[in-house]
N, C-alpha and C positions, 0 to 999 in steps of 0.2 A: 576815770580821772587821768590815767596815763595818756590816753588818746587825746583828751582835752589839753593836757599839758603840751603834748607834741605839737598841737595846732598853734597854741598861743606863743610857744617858743619860736617856731619856724616863721609864722606869719606876722608876728608883732614884735616880740622881744629882740630877736636878732636883727631884723631890718631896721628897727628904731633905736638900736644900741642901748636897750634897757636891761640887758642880761649881763651878769658878771659871775665869776666863780670866786666868791669871797664870803666871809662871814659878815652878817649885819652888825652894825654898831651896838644895837640893843639885842640882848640874848634872853630877856625876861620871858618866861613861858615856854622856852625850849627845853627838851630833856637834857640832862647833864652829859649824856654820852650819845653822840650821833656819829655814825660811821660813813666813810666815803668823802666825797667832795661837795662843799656847799654850792648850790646854784641859786642865785638871787635874781628875781624878776621885779623890777620897779614898774608895776603895771600902770600906776598913775602917781600923782603927787602925794596921794594919801593911802594907796593900797600897794603893799609889797608881798610877794610870795617867796617862800623858801622851801627847797626840797634837796635832799642829798642824792647825788648821782655817782656813777662809777667812773666817769671820764669827762674830759673836756671834748667838745665836739663843735667844730665850726658850723655844722649844718643842723645842730640840735638833735642828735640821735644819742640817747642815753638809756641806761637801765636806772630805774629809780629805786633808791635804797631806803626810803623813809616815807612817813606820812607827808602830806603837803601842809605847810604852815602858812597862815595868812596873818597880816598885821595891818589894821586900818587906823590911820591917825598916828600922831607922834607920841601920844601918851598911852596907847594901848599896848598890851602884851601879845605875844604870838599865840595863836590858837589853831586847832585842827578843825577846819570847817567840814560839814557834810556836803554832799554833792550839790544839793539845791542851794545851800548858802554860798558855796564857792561860785557857782554859775551866776547867781543873782549879784554877788559882789563884783564879779568881772564885768557884767553888763552895766551895773550902776556907775562904774568907774572908767568907762570907755571914753576918755577925754579926746581921743583922736577920731572918734566916730562922727562922720558927717551925715546926720539924719537920725531917724528913730530906729532902734533895734527891733528885730522880729520878735513880737510878743510870744510866738509859739515856740521859740527856740528852747526855753527852759523846759517846757513840757516834753519836747522831742528828745532832749538829752536825758531826762529822767525816765522816759519810756524806753529809750535805748538801754539805759542802765538796768531797768527791770527785766527786759528780755535777756540781756547778757547774764544777769544773775540766775535766771532759770536755766540757761544753756550751760553755765559752768557747774551748776548743781547736778544737772543730768550727766555731764562728762565725768564729774567726780564720783558719781554713783556707779559708773561703769569703767573702772580703770583698765579693762581689757581692750577698750576701744583703741584702734590704731589708725589715725587719720592718714598715715603714709603707707597703708597696706596696699591700696589700689586707687584707681581713679575716682570711683564713686565715693570712697571713704574720704578722699582729700577734698572733694567738693562739699561734703557734709561735715567736715571736721574743722571748720574755720570758726573757732569758739569766740574770738574777740573782734573779728571783722577788720575793717580798714584802720590801721594804726595811726593814721594822721587825719582823722575825721572826728568832729565833735559828737556825731550821732551814729556810730558805726553799726549799731543794731536797731536803729529806728525803723519801725514798720507800722505805718498808720492804717492797720486793718480796721474795718468797721467794728464798732464795739461789740456787736452781737456775734461776731465771728471769733472773738478772742477765746483761746483755750489755754490750759496750762502747758500742754505739749501738742500744739496743733499738727495734724498730719501733713501739712504743707510747709512746715518749717524744716529746712534741711538739717539743722544742727541736732535734731532729735532722731537722726538716722531714719527719717521718714520715707515711706512710700504712700501714695494716695492714688485712688482711681480718678482719672480726669473726668470732669463733668462734660457731658456731650449734649449737643443740640442738633436737630435735623433742620435743613433748609431746602427750599425749592431749588432745583438745578438751575432754574432761571435766576440770575443774580450772582451766581458763583463765578469767581474770577481767579484762575490759576495761571501763574507766570513761571517759567522755568528756563534754565540754561542747561544745555547738553542732556536734557531728558524731556520726555513727552509730558505735557501739562497734566494729562490724565494719570500719569504714574505717581503724581504727587498725592492724590487722594488716599490711597491705602496706608500712607505713612503719617497722616495728620490726625486720623481718628479711625475707630473701628466701623468700617462701612457696612458690616453685617447688621448693624443696629438700625439702618435706614428702613423706613416703612415700605418704600417701593423704589423702582429704578429711576423715578423722576425726582428723588430727593437725595441729598448728600448729608454726611455727618461731619461736623467740626468739633474739636475738643477745646476745652478751656480749663485754666487754672480754677480750682473750686471757689476761690475768693473772687476772681474775675466773673465767674458765672453768677455768683450772688449779686454782685454789683450790676451786671448786665440785666438781670431780671427785675431789678428795682426801677429801671427806666420805664416810664408809662407807655412809650411806643412799643417796647419789647413785650411788656405785659399784654398789650392789646393784640399783638401778633400771635402770641402764644394762645391767647383766648380764642382767636379766630382760626387757629390751626396752621397759620403760615409758618411759624417756627414751632418745632416740636421739642419740648423739654424732656430729654431722655435721662436726666439725672446723672448720678455718678456711675455710669456704665462703661466708662473708657478703660484703657489699659492701666494696669498698676505701674506707676512711674515714680521715679525718684527726683525730687526737686534738687537742683544744683544750687551753688552758692548765690547765683544771681536771682534766685527765687522764681523766676518766670521761665526758665529753660529746664526742660524735663528730659531725663535720661531713661529710656526704655530698654531694658536689658535685651540684647539680641537684635535690636532694630538698627538699621543702617543710618538713621538720622535722629538727631536731637530735635525736640519740638520746642520752638521758642514762640510763646504767645504773648498777648498783652496782659498787663497787670496794672490797673489804674489805682495804684497805691504808692504813696511816697516811701521809698526805701533809700536810706541815707539821703542823698541829694535830690533824687528825681522821682517823678511819677513815671512808672516803667511801662508805659503803653507803647505799642508798635505804631509810631506815627506813620501816616501814609507816605510821607516823603522819605522816611527811613526804609520802608519796605521797598520803595523804588530804588533808592541808592544802594541798598544791599545787593540787588541783582546786578547793578552796574559794576560795583566793586568786584563782585564774584567773576564777572566776565574779564575785567581788567587783570585781576590776579591770575586767572587761568592763562591769559596771553603772556603775562609777564614771566610766569614761572616756566613757560615753554622756551624762553630764551636761554635757560641754563646759565644764568649769571653766577659766577663763582662766589661773589659776595654773599649770595643767598644760599650757599650750599647747606648750611645747618638749619635752614628754615623749613618748617612744614606749616602749611596754611589749611585751616579747616574750611572746606567749601561751604557756601551757603547758596545753593543754586535754585531755590524755589520759594515762592510765597503763594499764599492762597487766602482768600477772604470772601465774605458774602456781603452783599448790600442790596437793599430793595430796588427793584428796577424803576419803580415810579417815584422814588423819593427825590427831593431837591438835592442840590450839591452838598449842602451842609449835612443833611441826613445821611446821604451816601457815604460821606467822609467819616461820619461818626461810627456807622456800622462797620466800615472797613477797619477802623482803628480798634474797635472792640473785638472783632472776629478774626483779625489778621494773624496768620501763623507763618513763621519762617522755618524752613528746614535747614539744619546745620549738620554737616557730616559727623557721624560718630567715628572718630578716629580710633577708638578702641577696637574697631573691627580690623584695622590694619596693624596697629601696635597694641599688644595685649594690655588689658586694663591694669595689670600689676606693673606695667612699665610706663604709665602715664600719671603724672602728679601735678595738681594745681600749684603753681609757684607761691601763691598767697599762703597756702597751708604749709608748704615746704619750709617757709621761713617764719611761721607763726609759732605760738607757744601753746603748751599743754595746759591742763587745768591748774597746774602748780606754778605756772608762769615760766617754766623752763622751755627753751627753744627745742623744737622737735627735730631740727635738721642734724644736730650733733650725733644722736644715736643712729640716725639714718645713715650718715656717712660711715659710721663704725660697724654697721650691719646689725645693730641691736634693734629690738622691736620698739621699745619705749625708753624714755629717759630713766624710768625706775629700774630698768634692767642694766643700765650702763654704769659701770663702776668708776671709770675714768674718762676724761675727755679725750677725743682723738688728738693725735699729735698736731702741732702747728704745721708741720710739713704735710701731713695728710689733708688738713683743712685747706691749705693753700693750693695743693695739687688739685683737689676737687673743685675749688672755686675757680681756678684758672680754666678748667675744662668747662665749667658752667658758663663763664664769660664768653668762651669761644662759640657757644651755641646762641648767645643772646645779642651781643653787641654788633657783630658784623651785619646780620640781617636787618636790624633796625636802622643802622647808619646807611647801609647800602640802599635800602628802599627809599630813604629820604634824599640822600645826596645824588644818587645815580638815577632815580626814577621819579622823584617828586611825590612819593607816597608816604603819607603820615599815618603810621600805625599808632596804637595807644598801648605801649608795652608795659602797662602797670601790672602789678602782681596777679590780679584776678583775670587778666586777659591772656596770661601765659601759662602754658602747660609744658612741663619738662618731660621729654621722652628719654628714658634712661635704660641702661642694661645693667641689671644687678647693682643699681645705685650710681653708676657712672654716667654722667651727662652725654647724650648722643645728639639730640636735636631739640629745637625750641619750636613749639607750636604756638602761633599767634592767631587770635580769633576775634570775632565781633566786627563784621563788615559794616554794620550800620554806623560805627564810630570812626571808620577810616575816612581820612580827608586827602585832598589832592592840592598841592601847592599851586598858587596862581602863576608862578614863573615856569614850572616844568611839568607838574603833575596834570595840569589841564590838557596837555597834549593827548592824554589817554582817552579823553572824551570825544575825540574826533569820530564822527560817524554816529554818535549817540543822539537820539531825539529826546531832549530833556525838557521837562517842565521847569520854568525859571526858579520856582521854589525849591525843587530838587537840586538843581545846579548850585544855587546859593548855599544850600545846606552842606554841600560836599567840598567847597573850596575854602582854603585857608591861605592867608598871606604866608610868605616864607617865614617871617618872624613868628607868626602864630604857630606854624608847624614846628619850628625849632623849639619854642617854649614848651610845647606839648610833649614832644618826644624826649627832650632833655629832662623835664620834670618826671615823666613816667619812668624813664629808664634809670636815671641816676638817683633822684630823691625818693621816689615811691618804691622802686624795685631794688636797685643795687645797694642803696644805703641800708635798707631793712635787712637785706641778705647779710651784709657785713656786720650789722648789729647782732644778728642771731649767731653768726659764726664766731664772734669774738666774746661771747658770753663768758664771764669770769676771767677773761684775758683781754682787757681793754687795749693793751698795746698791740695786740694782733690786728686791730682795726686799721692801724696805720699801714701795716704790711699789705693788707687786703686792698686798701685804697691804692697803694703803689702797683699792685697787680692789675687793678682796674685801669690805671693810667697806662701801663705797659700794653694792655689789650687795645685801648683807644689809639695809642701810637701805632700799633701794628695795623689796625684797621685803616687808619689814616693813610698809611703807605700803600694800601691796596685799593683805595677808592678810585684813583685815576681820574678824578674830577675835582673842581674847586669845592672847598669845604670851609669857607671862612668862619662859620660859627664853631665848628669843631676846632679849628686852629686857635681861635680865641680861648676856647675852653682849655686846651692843652697848655696855653701860656698862663694859666691861672685865673681865667675868667670866672665870673659868677655863675651859679646855677639858678635857673628859674624854679620857683616853688608855687604851686597852685594854692590859692587861699580858700580852702574848704570851710574854715570857721567863719571868715568874713562873708563868704557867699551865703551861708545859712543865716548869719547875723542880719544881713540885709534882705533876706528872703528872695534872692535873685535866682533865676534858672541857671542850670549848670553851664549852658552855652555862654553865659556872661561872666564866667570865672576869670579872675585876674591873677597875675603872678607878681610875687615879690622876688628879690634877689638874695641868695644866700652865698656866703664866701666860699671860695674854692676849698674842697677838702684836702687838696694837695698843697696849696699855697701856705697853709698854716704849718704843715710839716717842714717846709723848707725854711720858714722864718724862725721857728722855735721848736724845741723839744717839748713833748707833752708830759705833764705830770698826770699819772693815772693812779687810781686807788680803787679797791674793791673791798666792801665790808661783808 
C-alpha cells in the first residue's frame, strides 16, 4: 500500500495539485486520535484518501503513520479499504485517464502483495538475517522492492512453477542449480571484447557435462528452462537429439535481486540470462539488440575510462565483455532470433573478486527497510549489525558526514558521463553498488550496459567506426531531453530522495539539511564540469524534477521504453520559500 501511495502521490496528486496537508471537513469514521500530519488526496470529484504522515514533502516522500482511509461520495464516512478494494476504487475513479485501464493491473498488484507477504514472513522468522553483511546478502535482502512502483514484487511465474519459497527467489536466501542444455557446436555464436570468444564457454555453463567435443553446454534460469521446453520447436529438437536436456546439472548459483542474473561464488563473472517472465514492469528476456548494444557499450566504457577523466574518479564500472547464444543454422530469421533471445547469456564482471564481498552493497538494500519497516542504513552507519541492536540513532553530524561522502561517489560520475561524454547511465538504486571501507563510502559501481544510452548531440560520437544494425542503433540513442529526464529521475527521485528518507527516519527536519548537502554537491560538481550544462543550471535555480510514471505505465499496459515523466517541485525551492512544519508520532 505504501508503494502504491508513493506512486499516486508523485505521478498524479502532486502534478495535478490534488494533494494537501490538512484535515478533511468531514471526520466521521476516523479514529479519535491520529498522530502526525494529515495528507489528503482528492483523487476524483467523489473519491478522497487520507493518511497520516511524518512530514511535508514537495516531492512526495514520507513515512506513513496510519492506515489509509478512503471516502467515496459526500454522504459516506471514512473507511479503511483492503488492498483489492483500494485499487479497484482508484481505477474506477480515474477521471483523468484517457482510455481503458489495464485489466490485469489489479491481479498484478495483489500477486505482488502475496509474494511480499511471504518474503516478510520469511524475514521475520529469521531475525539474524543481515542484508548489509556482504554483497550477496544485499542482493537477496530487498524485502519490499521498488518503493515507487505499484507492483514491486510482481512475478508472473507460470502457475505450475509457483512454490511457497521457490529456490529461484532471491529473498529466501536461495541458491539453485542452473538448468543446462547441450547444443551442437554448429549454431553457437560467442562475441567478446578483450578476450577470446572460446574463453567465454567455461564461464556460462559446466562444459564437462557435454556429450562430446562437438557439443557445448549453456545454462538457464530454471523457470526459463521450463518455458523454453514448452515450445513445440524445442520439444521436437530435444526428441530428435539436436538439443540435449541435461536437467538441473549446472553450478549452484545465487539469484540476485534482478532475478535473472546469477552470482556463482568464486567465479570471475556473473551470468545474466533471459527470463521470459514479467517482473515489475518488463518481461526480462535478453533481447537480441540488447545483447549487441551491451558489447558496444562495454567497448565505449573501456575507451572512456582509459582517458582518466577526473570527473569519473569515484566511478567503477562492471565490465560486460561477452555474450553467447545458440540458434539453429537452418532456421528462418524469426526462428533464429527467437532462439537467440531464449539462450542468450551475457557475462558481467564479478567485482567481488577485486573488492571483497563484504565491502560491496546494493544501494537499493542499503536504503531499504527491515521486516519491521525500520531503515537498515542507520545501524550500518553506526556499526551495529541490525536495527534491533541499535539503542540510539546516529548523531545528525554523523549522518550528514556519511551522506556527504556517499554523494561524492555518486553525483560527479553520473553528471560527468552525461555532460562531458553524452553517456546516459541509469543510476537508480538497483543499478548502483556502493564500495565501502568499514562502512565509509569509497566508490560507486554502476552497471547494466544494456540500459545505457548515448545522447544524439554528443554520445553518438562514440559510435564512430562501429558497424551497427539500424535496430541496435535506434535502441541506443536518446535525445538530450530524454537523457536528462532519465538520469535526473534515477539520480534524484529514485535514488537520493529515498536515501534521504531513510536517513531522516524519526527526524523529518534532518531531510532538509540532507537536501542542502545534495545541493552543495551539485554546485561543487557544476564548477568542475568545464562544459555547458544548461539542464543542471536550471535545476540549481529551483527547476522541477522529472519523475517516471510507473503507475501510469502499468495502468495503460505500455512497455517500459514508452515511460513518460511528470514534473515534481524542487526540493530546495520549498525550503527557501517557507519553513517546514514537521511531526512524528
